C-alpha positions, -999 to 999 in steps of 0.1 A, spaced: 787 768 -649 771 742 -670 740 721 -660 763 690 -657 787 708 -633 757 720 -613 743 685 -611 777 671 -601 780 696 -572 745 687 -560 753 650 -563 785 654 -543 765 673 -516 738 647 -515 765 619 -511 780 638 -482 745 640 -466 740 603 -472 774 595 -456 766 616 -426 732 599 -423 747 564 -426 773 573 -399 745 585 -376 724 554 -382 754 531 -377 761 548 -344 726 542 -333 728 505 -341 761 503 -322 745 519 -291 716 495 -294 741 466 -295 759 479 -264 726 481 -245 716 445 -252 750 432 -244 754 406 -271 717 396 -275 704 395 -310 687 428 -320 661 408 -337 649 393 -305 649 424 -283 616 440 -274 618 477 -278 593 506 -279 593 516 -316 583 552 -308 615 558 -288 636 541 -314 621 565 -340 628 594 -317 664 582 -315 666 581 -353 654 617 -354 680 627 -328 708 610 -346 698 626 -379 697 660 -361 663 667 -374 648 702 -367 617 705 -345 596 708 -377 613 678 -393 608 657 -361 571 666 -360 567 656 -397 587 623 -392 572 613 -359 537 628 -363 522 652 -338 508 625 -315 540 604 -312 561 635 -307 539 646 -277 541 610 -263 579 609 -267 582 644 -251 560 634 -221 579 601 -217 613 618 -218 602 645 -194 591 619 -168 617 591 -173 649 606 -186 671 632 -169 697 651 -189 733 643 -179 747 676 -190 732 711 -185 718 728 -215 
């Protein structure tokens, strides 16, 4: 395999990852739009920490990736918030 072929394979793989990422982020935006029921997303007050946690969830980040993305403090705050305010709909 030549270097060019190797790079092409990696590029195709990276494009697939970008497509999946874009799809996940678009799904998050659509969910946000459903929640605000027609209001402008520019004018909605939202806790940024929870929004960032939702981004991490949609991107299916590992625990280590989430901690790096959110930072230790925010991850602990999000975990505490979810444990006290949100109940799972489906059993694990």
